[in-house]
C-alpha angles and dihedrals in degrees: 000000000000110000115241134204121218118195115199115195118193137167101231140014107269093036087100092066089084090060101031095116091050092051088050091049091054091049090049088063088059092253130141117255123189125186117203118190114197094204135026093234092244096155096067117119092202092098095053130241097334124144113269092246092055092049089051090052093050093045090050089054089049092053093051090047089051088053090053091052091050095039093235137125118261133205136172136204123198103238115143118270112239090009105072113150125190098231126156087247092056092048091048091052090054090043089061089056090049094054089050096048095035096202129199091210142014128221116190145130119304137186113322136191104165133076114286099012091060093059105140091237090053092052093047094042090059093050093048091049094048092046089050092058088063096041090051087066093059114088095203091056098051101031133169085033118073113257120250105232101162117113112275108189114209126230121182138192106270124237119202091247096053118123096193121112113282124231113194118200119203104232097166094113091056101049094114094054092044087055091049090055091045091051090050094053093041088058094042103043107357095255122124107058107195096222092049092049094046092050093046095051095041095050091050091046095050091053091056104034097259130116090233130007144170119213130207141175114259108212100179106010139063119281128223140086119335141161091226140003093244136091093036134185113242117246091222113058093213120035123204109266111260106214092175091059090054094056116105 
């Protein structure tokens, strides 16, 4: 079994709660999972009237603790919370993380229309991450590091109105750890209501024949039921030959 690396890029600490079971499923395969948060979530009011710098410090600690609960690697950038902008510079900064991590797949925010998922930072985060996948292939962008030209299929958090193919991950074996992460964030910032989480996972599971499931948009791979996002079957049976990737 060839080991895989899944890179999850989110806007704020606690965004990963919606994909916690999937991150755990990938780790259960023995694969590497890395979470990158673009901001430190410093604009939240959940911690009271603290200075922005102190909130950033506490939220950074929360992100690293979440990584310990999930058994994954954690990284932060210092983009501004509530003010993310999908500039070439932002995408290039993330591209440099990509060439360091060298992922086999990307999980991030996608298109959103409903409350929560349509947060402006979520929308922009997804665009930055997807743009970065392309920029990471360009040597002049990421120099002196070597570009990452291998295929990196994209998966995104699914909104109810999405028309993209659905991939449903069986997260039933990881319900206890998902709850542990939810309890942690509920105590830290008030996010992770147990009844909401139970309903969300059960409804998704019932639709796909699992006890609990998380569902995502598959941008470049086949949809359907799966125990983990990676490895994934390409949507197109024959990809265009990548001569640049074959160069030494």
